[in-house]
N, C-alpha and C positions, 0 to 999 in steps of 0.2 A: 493571225486572222482567226483562229480557232480558240484563242486563249478564252474567250467569253463563254465557251460552249456550256460549261457547268455552272456559269454564275446564274444567281437568281434571274428569274424572267422579268422584263418591265412590267408595270402594271397594266393590266388589260390583255396581257399575252399569257398565254399557257405554257408551261416549260416545255412541251412538245413543239409547239409552235416557236418559239425562240431558238431551241435546239436546229429546227427545220432552217430558220432564217439564218443562222450562223453557218450550217452546212452549205446553203445555198450560194451565201455570199463567198464562201471561200471555193466553191465549184466556179462560180463566175470569175473570180480573180484568176483562178488557174486557166479558164478558158481564155481571158483577155491575154494573158501571157502567151499562151499558146497561138493565137491568132496574130498577134502583133510581133511574133518571132521573125527573125531575118528571112526564114524560110518562106514567109506569106508576102513574096514580093510583088506579085502579080494580082491584079484586082479580082480575076476570077478565082484565084486560089483563095484570096481573103475570103471572097463570098461563099465558096463551098466549105470553108474551115467553119464559117459563121452557121451555115446550115447544118453541119455536122455536129457542131456544139450544142445548138439548138435543141437538136434530137437526142442528145446525151446527158444533158445538164441534169436531168432528174436522177439518172443512174449514177452519176458523178457525186452528186450530193447524197444519194443512197449508201454509196462507198465510203463516203468521209464519215458519216454518221456510224456506220458499221464498224469502223476502224477506231472510232472514239468511245464507243461503248463498249463497258467490260464484258467480256466474254463469261457467262454463267455456267459454262459447261467445264470449266476447268476443277 
């Protein structure tokens, strides 16, 4: 999923936009797996999971980008 993170950005997209798009797609894929896990059997739990994911997707994408970017403090 994140293999293209450091690839050149498509035309019409800045490198920052490209990286964010990749990170958000990875976060959404992780959220999809989490919500569809066997522990999400009931409709109300799935609904709650989706709300929780919606509230945290930006934070998850931020964490993915932080993990992928080189640490300049070394």
